[in-house]
Phi, psi and omega in degrees: 000135179281147181276147177263149173270135181258129172238134179244126181298151179303319180299319182289323176302318177294322176299315179298318182296335181273354183287158174301148186309312184292324177286323178301317180292319179296317179297314179300317179297315180296316177301314179301322181294336178298338180294331180268323182216095183282356176234064179294163183303327184268010175263156180226141178289148176257130181281124182233097178297139178064016177244133181257032181242144179270113177248142181221163172231146181237125182269132175224097189058237180268003183258150178235133176256121178258127182210163178239158179235123173256096187296320183296328180262352184058052180235137173243122179251120180273117186263330182194155172229115187228149177271134181235134347290159019264356184300132183225022174069016179298328183269010182304311181299318181293320178301315182289323178295314178294330182288316181293000000 
């Protein structure tokens, strides 16, 4: 299996740095694992009408890692790490728009 390159947006990197120590380490490890398998069993695709990009979310306890996969370039872009609840994906379109 070919490896994927992982990119973390600067805003997301700052979010990760503010997490509690144990969760920060778990998030970093999970993000690193996406380089080998960007579609693990516990991830789910996010429906995006009119977008031709593959977006997924990965659940880690009460936290969600929101990311996209560019299969042709073998790139995984980490867009956000959010706690649920209260996070409800309302800003998903804005995250993707700001990302492009």
